[in-house]
C-alpha positions in Angstrom: 47.8 69.8 74.7 49.8 70.6 77.8 46.6 71.6 79.6 45.1 68.2 78.8 48.3 66.6 80.2 48.1 68.6 83.4 44.4 67.6 83.9 45.3 63.9 83.2 48.0 64.1 85.8 45.8 65.7 88.4 43.1 63.0 87.9 45.7 60.2 88.2 47.2 61.6 91.3 43.8 62.1 92.9 42.6 58.6 92.2 46.0 57.0 93.2 46.0 58.7 96.6 42.4 57.8 97.1 42.8 54.1 96.5 46.2 53.6 98.1 47.1 53.9 101.8 49.6 56.7 102.4 51.5 56.6 99.0 54.8 58.5 99.1 56.0 61.1 96.6 58.2 58.3 95.0 55.1 56.0 94.8 53.1 58.7 93.0 56.0 59.6 90.6 56.4 55.9 89.7 52.7 55.6 89.1 52.7 58.6 86.8 55.7 57.2 84.9 53.9 53.9 84.5 51.1 55.8 82.8 53.5 57.7 80.4 53.3 60.9 82.4 56.8 61.0 83.8 57.4 64.2 85.7 59.6 65.9 88.3 59.1 66.1 92.1 58.8 69.9 91.8 55.9 69.5 89.3 54.2 66.9 91.5 54.4 69.3 94.5 52.8 72.0 92.3 50.0 69.5 91.3 49.4 68.6 95.0 49.1 72.4 95.8 46.6 72.8 92.9 44.5 70.0 94.3 44.5 71.6 97.7 44.1 75.3 96.8 42.1 75.3 93.6 40.1 72.1 93.8 39.7 72.3 97.6 40.7 68.6 98.1 42.2 68.0 101.5 45.4 66.3 100.2 47.4 66.0 103.4 50.8 64.6 104.3 51.2 62.1 107.1 54.7 62.3 108.6 54.4 59.0 110.6 53.5 57.0 107.4 55.6 59.3 105.1 52.7 59.5 102.6 49.6 61.4 101.5 45.9 60.9 102.2 42.6 62.7 101.4 40.7 64.3 104.2 37.3 62.6 104.6 35.6 66.1 104.6 36.8 66.4 101.0 34.9 63.4 99.8 32.2 65.3 98.0 34.7 67.5 96.3 36.7 64.4 95.3 33.7 62.8 93.6 32.8 66.0 91.7 36.4 66.7 90.6 36.9 63.1 89.4 33.8 63.5 87.2 35.1 66.8 85.8 38.6 65.3 85.2 37.0 62.4 83.4 35.1 64.8 81.1 38.3 66.6 80.2 40.2 63.3 79.7 37.4 62.0 77.4 37.5 65.2 75.5 41.3 64.9 75.1 41.0 61.4 73.6 38.2 62.4 71.2 40.0 65.6 70.2 43.3 63.7 69.4 41.5 61.1 67.3 39.2 63.5 65.4 42.1 65.9 64.5 43.8 63.1 62.5 41.3 63.3 59.7 38.2 65.2 58.8 36.4 62.0 57.9 36.7 60.8 61.5 33.7 62.9 62.4 31.6 60.3 60.5 32.3 57.7 63.1 31.1 59.5 66.2 27.5 60.6 66.9 26.7 63.0 69.8 23.4 63.1 71.7 21.2 65.6 69.8 19.0 66.1 72.9 21.7 68.2 74.5 20.2 71.5 75.7 21.0 74.5 73.5 21.4 77.7 75.4 21.4 81.2 74.0 24.4 83.4 74.5 26.6 83.0 77.5 23.7 82.2 79.9 25.5 79.2 81.5 28.6 81.3 82.2 26.6 84.2 83.6 24.5 82.1 85.9 27.6 80.2 87.1 29.4 83.6 87.8 26.4 84.8 89.8 26.3 81.5 91.8 30.0 81.8 92.6 29.9 85.5 93.4 26.6 85.2 95.3 24.8 87.9 93.2 21.1 88.2 92.6 19.9 87.5 89.1 16.9 88.9 87.3 15.4 87.2 84.2 12.2 86.5 82.3 11.1 82.8 82.6 8.5 81.1 80.4 6.3 78.5 82.3 5.0 75.6 80.3 2.5 74.9 83.1 1.0 78.4 83.1 1.8 79.2 79.5 3.1 82.6 80.3 6.4 84.5 80.8 7.1 86.5 84.0 10.0 88.4 85.5 11.8 86.6 88.3 14.4 87.8 90.8 16.4 85.0 92.4 19.3 84.4 94.8 21.1 81.6 92.8 22.6 78.9 95.1 23.4 76.1 92.7 23.9 75.3 89.0 22.5 71.8 88.5 22.4 69.4 85.5 19.7 66.8 85.2 19.0 64.6 82.1 21.2 66.7 79.8 19.5 70.0 80.9 20.9 72.8 83.1 18.9 74.4 85.9 19.6 77.2 88.4 18.4 76.4 91.9 17.9 79.2 94.4 15.5 81.1 96.5 13.3 84.1 96.3 13.5 87.0 98.8 10.9 85.2 101.0 13.2 82.2 101.3 11.2 79.8 99.1 13.5 77.5 97.1 12.8 76.5 93.5 14.5 75.6 90.2 14.4 77.1 86.7 15.5 75.6 83.4 18.1 77.7 81.7 16.6 77.0 78.3 13.5 78.9 79.2 15.4 81.9 80.7 15.4 85.2 78.7 16.9 88.7 79.3 19.2 87.5 82.1 20.9 90.2 84.2 23.4 89.6 87.0 22.7 92.3 89.5 25.1 94.0 92.0 23.0 93.0 95.0 24.8 90.2 96.9 23.4 87.7 99.4 24.3 85.1 102.0 23.6 81.4 101.4 20.5 80.1 103.1 22.2 76.7 103.1 26.0 76.5 103.2 26.0 73.4 101.1 23.2 73.7 98.6 24.1 70.3 97.0 23.2 68.6 100.2 19.6 69.5 99.6 19.6 67.1 96.7 21.2 64.2 98.6 17.9 62.5 99.1 16.2 63.7 95.9 16.1 62.3 92.4 16.0 65.1 90.0 14.9 68.6 91.0 11.6 68.6 92.9 12.2 69.5 96.5 9.3 68.1 98.6 9.1 68.1 102.4 11.5 66.5 104.7 10.4 62.8 104.8 12.9 60.4 103.4 11.5 56.9 102.7 12.9 53.5 102.0 11.8 52.5 98.5 12.2 48.8 97.5 12.1 47.9 93.8 12.1 44.5 92.2 13.4 44.1 88.6 13.6 41.2 86.3 17.2 39.9 86.1 17.8 41.3 82.6 16.8 44.8 83.5 18.7 44.5 86.7 21.9 44.4 84.7 21.3 48.0 83.6 20.3 49.2 87.1 23.6 47.8 88.5 25.6 49.7 85.9 23.6 52.9 86.3 22.1 53.1 89.8 18.9 55.0 90.2 20.3 56.9 93.3 23.6 57.0 95.1 21.9 55.3 98.2 21.1 52.2 96.1 21.7 48.9 97.9 21.3 45.5 96.3 19.0 43.2 98.4 18.5 40.3 96.0 20.5 39.4 92.9 19.8 36.0 91.4 18.4 34.3 88.3 14.8 35.2 89.1 15.0 38.7 90.6 17.1 41.8 91.1 15.9 43.8 94.1 17.2 47.1 95.4 16.4 49.7 98.0 17.0 53.4 97.9 16.5 56.1 100.5 14.8 59.1 98.9 12.0 61.6 99.1 9.0 60.7 97.0 8.7 63.2 94.1 7.7 63.4 90.5 11.1 62.4 89.2 11.1 59.3 91.3 7.8 58.3 89.7 9.2 58.9 86.3 12.3 56.8 87.0 10.2 53.9 88.1 7.7 54.2 85.2 10.4 54.3 82.5 11.3 50.7 83.3 7.8 49.7 82.3 6.8 46.0 82.9 10.4 45.2 84.1 9.9 46.7 87.6 7.6 46.3 90.5 7.4 48.5 93.6 7.6 46.3 96.7 7.6 49.0 99.4 6.1 51.2 100.6 2.4 50.7 100.0 1.9 54.4 99.3 4.3 54.4 96.4 2.9 51.1 95.1 -0.6 52.8 95.0 0.9 55.9 93.4 2.5 53.9 90.5 -0.5 51.7 90.1 -2.6 54.8 89.7 -0.3 56.3 87.0 -0.3 53.0 85.1 -4.1 52.8 85.2 -4.3 56.3 83.8 -2.0 55.3 81.0 -4.0 52.2 80.2 -7.2 54.3 80.4 -5.8 56.7 77.8 -5.2 53.8 75.4 -8.7 52.3 76.0 -10.5 55.6 75.4 -8.4 56.3 72.3 -7.4 59.6 73.8 -5.1 61.7 71.5 -5.8 59.4 68.5 -6.8 61.0 65.2 
């Protein structure tokens, strides 16, 4: 349980320094005490060092204001670590409650669509990404209905819709992604490589999902009915999402993304509750997909 407490402390410190202007050590200690995590100044200094050296968060001290602040360059690391800390904190709460009685398992139901991976494939891929080592594996393609051997320089381990993917490039420099659930006979090779892109995650800043297409980023404007808009507010389609209209008749947003297959799927899943306003090319694209769906119903395709 001490590890859970340490993680809870780190998450509280990180969030407190982020939302307050130059909090002092005394301020942070008081905040932790208010959250039933009373600790010593020595332990707090050790936590700050952990955030700097292990989490790569630029937690800096400002002598003039006698307080701490987070370097703007650490913003991406901050967001990612807060997500990780929240996962650990949620696991702690669930763990403490479930251990009280074996019947408590009857009151919690986990998503059964979680990807099941064979062996330690997730750990091996992550190790290869961190150590920048080439991987070799056999991958089964649903599109071509065949398995083939692949050698890849893995740049990033990415999760999307409860599935894990490895994103990397071939020797010719072409980038692509592979689902870990379709990888067999994985080997981490001794050959090392240099990153083609120093910040692989940045490649996905303007992308929904995984499909990396071209360089053109477009402004997509979507109009939802007010009821559906409530869900889009709580779970934005993309981090660039901006609200343009929010009233009793319409909820309208804009996002800045590249047009890919996953964007189409995100729009289509909202069915009759969404309308593409701009650009015309995406309106035409979605209308075409909807016509295809309607045609399948009219023709009785796939019916028995």
